C-alpha positions as CSV (number, residue, x, y, z in Angstrom):
1,M,27.3,-46.3,-0.6
2,K,26.3,-44.8,-4.1
3,L,22.8,-44.4,-3.1
4,R,24.1,-42.5,0.2
5,L,26.2,-40.1,-2.0
6,L,23.3,-39.4,-4.3
7,F,21.2,-38.5,-1.4
8,I,24.0,-36.1,0.0
9,F,24.4,-34.6,-3.2
10,T,20.5,-34.1,-3.7
11,I,20.3,-32.4,-0.3
12,L,23.1,-30.1,-1.1
13,M,21.8,-29.2,-4.4
14,L,18.5,-28.3,-2.9
15,A,20.0,-26.3,-0.2
16,L,22.2,-24.2,-2.7
17,S,19.0,-23.9,-4.9
18,Q,17.2,-22.3,-1.9
19,A,20.0,-19.9,-1.3
20,L,20.0,-18.7,-4.8
21,D,16.3,-18.1,-4.7
22,A,16.5,-15.8,-1.7
23,Q,15.6,-12.1,-2.3
24,K,15.8,-8.9,-0.3
25,V,12.6,-7.4,1.3
26,I,12.1,-4.0,2.8
27,L,10.4,-4.4,6.1
28,L,8.8,-1.2,7.6
29,Q,7.7,-2.1,11.1
30,K,6.8,-0.5,14.3
31,P,8.6,-2.4,17.2
32,G,6.4,-3.7,19.9
33,T,3.3,-3.9,17.8
34,T,2.0,-6.0,15.2
35,K,2.1,-3.4,12.5
36,R,4.3,-4.2,9.6
37,F,4.5,-3.8,6.0
38,M,6.8,-5.5,3.3
39,F,8.1,-4.2,0.0
40,K,9.8,-6.3,-2.5
41,T,11.4,-5.4,-5.8
42,G,8.5,-4.5,-8.2
43,D,6.2,-2.8,-5.4
44,N,5.4,0.7,-5.3
45,I,6.8,3.0,-2.5
46,T,6.5,6.7,-1.6
47,V,9.0,8.0,0.8
48,M,9.7,11.6,2.3
49,M,13.5,12.3,2.6
50,G,15.2,14.7,4.8
51,N,17.6,17.3,4.1
52,P,16.5,18.8,1.7
53,E,13.1,17.6,2.2
54,F,11.6,16.0,-0.9
55,I,9.1,13.2,-1.9
56,A,10.4,10.1,-3.8
57,G,8.2,7.6,-5.2
58,G,7.7,5.0,-7.6
59,V,8.6,1.1,-8.3
60,I,11.4,-0.5,-6.5
61,T,14.0,-1.6,-8.9
62,Y,17.0,-2.5,-6.5
63,I,17.2,-3.4,-2.7
64,D,20.5,-3.4,-0.8
65,D,21.4,-3.9,2.8
66,T,21.1,0.0,3.6
67,L,19.4,1.6,0.4
68,C,16.9,1.1,-2.2
69,I,16.7,2.5,-5.8
70,V,13.3,3.6,-7.0
71,N,12.6,3.8,-10.8
72,K,16.1,3.1,-11.7
73,N,16.7,6.7,-10.8
74,Y,16.6,7.7,-7.3
75,T,18.9,6.1,-4.7
76,I,17.1,6.2,-1.4
77,P,19.3,5.5,1.8
78,F,17.3,4.2,4.6
79,A,19.1,6.5,7.1
80,S,17.7,9.9,5.6
81,V,14.0,8.5,5.1
82,K,11.8,10.5,7.4
83,E,8.5,9.0,6.4
84,V,6.9,6.2,4.1
85,K,3.5,6.7,2.8
86,I,1.2,3.6,2.5
87,T,-1.6,4.0,0.1
88,R,-5.0,2.5,1.5
89,H,-6.2,1.1,-1.8
90,F,-9.9,0.7,-0.7
91,L,-10.1,4.4,0.4
92,N,-8.1,5.7,-2.6
93,S,-10.6,4.2,-5.1
94,A,-13.7,4.6,-2.9
95,W,-13.4,8.4,-2.5
96,R,-14.3,9.2,-6.3
97,K,-17.3,6.9,-6.3
98,M,-18.6,8.5,-2.9
99,F,-18.6,11.8,-4.8
100,L,-20.3,10.3,-7.7
101,V,-23.2,8.5,-5.8
102,P,-25.1,11.8,-4.8
103,V,-25.2,13.0,-8.4
104,V,-26.7,9.6,-9.6
105,Y,-28.9,9.2,-6.7
106,S,-30.2,13.0,-7.2
107,G,-30.7,12.3,-10.7
108,I,-32.7,9.1,-10.3
109,S,-34.8,10.5,-7.5
110,L,-35.6,13.7,-9.5
111,I,-36.7,11.5,-12.6
112,N,-38.8,9.4,-10.1
113,R,-40.5,12.2,-8.6
114,G,-41.2,13.8,-11.9
115,I,-42.6,10.6,-13.2
116,H,-45.1,10.5,-10.3
117,K,-45.8,14.2,-10.2
118,E,-44.6,14.6,-6.7
119,K,-44.0,18.3,-5.3
120,P,-41.3,19.4,-4.5
121,L,-38.9,17.8,-7.0
122,I,-35.9,18.1,-4.5
123,D,-36.8,16.8,-1.1
124,N,-35.0,16.4,2.1
125,T,-34.1,12.6,1.4
126,I,-31.8,13.7,-1.6
127,L,-30.0,16.4,0.5
128,I,-29.4,13.9,3.5
129,A,-28.3,11.0,1.4
130,G,-26.1,13.3,-0.9
131,G,-24.6,15.1,2.0
132,S,-23.8,11.7,3.8
133,F,-22.0,10.5,0.8
134,I,-20.1,13.5,0.1
135,A,-19.1,13.5,3.8
136,L,-18.0,9.9,3.4
137,G,-15.9,10.8,0.2
138,S,-14.2,13.6,2.1
139,A,-13.2,11.4,4.9
140,A,-12.1,8.7,2.5
141,Y,-10.0,11.3,0.6
142,L,-8.3,12.5,3.7
143,L,-7.6,9.0,5.1
144,R,-6.4,7.4,1.8
145,Y,-2.7,7.4,2.8
146,R,-1.1,6.2,6.2
147,H,1.8,8.0,7.2
148,C,4.5,6.1,8.8
149,K,7.0,8.6,10.4
150,M,10.2,7.5,11.6
151,D,10.0,10.0,14.6
152,N,7.0,8.0,15.8
153,G,8.8,4.7,16.2
154,W,8.7,3.0,12.6
155,K,11.9,1.6,11.5
156,L,13.0,0.3,8.2
157,K,15.0,-2.9,7.8
158,V,16.2,-5.1,4.9
159,L,15.5,-8.9,5.2
160,D,16.5,-11.8,3.2
161,F,13.3,-13.3,2.3
162,D,12.5,-16.6,0.6
163,V,10.8,-16.4,-2.8
164,Y,8.2,-18.9,-1.8
165,K,6.7,-16.7,0.5
166,D,6.1,-14.1,-2.2
167,N,2.4,-13.9,-1.6
168,Y,2.8,-13.1,2.0
169,R,1.2,-9.7,3.4
170,P,0.6,-9.2,7.0
171,K,-2.5,-7.5,8.3
172,E,-2.7,-3.8,8.1
């Protein structure tokens, strides 16, 4: 009898601790597709608000059922959000390097051609390689943010998400 009571008490305590560990998560999804992004407290978010239009961004400090607070300063109601900007981190960090590579490549090529006394010092390979990396850097700069507009079917929801799934990030 005492063992049964201990078992029931243990199960109740585990269930209660699970409910206390739950946290709220903002889900940005496009219904009917597999496109979705999750934001929890401490993540960065950038949104464009409507009437009047302005951009608010920063670290999420609080999440409620219909709003979130960013930087302990901005209260963002989900009903007035027009667009959420998602940073593509690889492209955001790669575009600077794509503009730096032609400078380094042309410097190394000029030194190499000068050591071997080749004429002309600037040949077509420097221009082709440099131009290609500049074009890639420009494309990476233009595509570094993904604009998820609410007019195009994106929806914002708040979910109670278990803290054990903290590292879950769906495919982008």
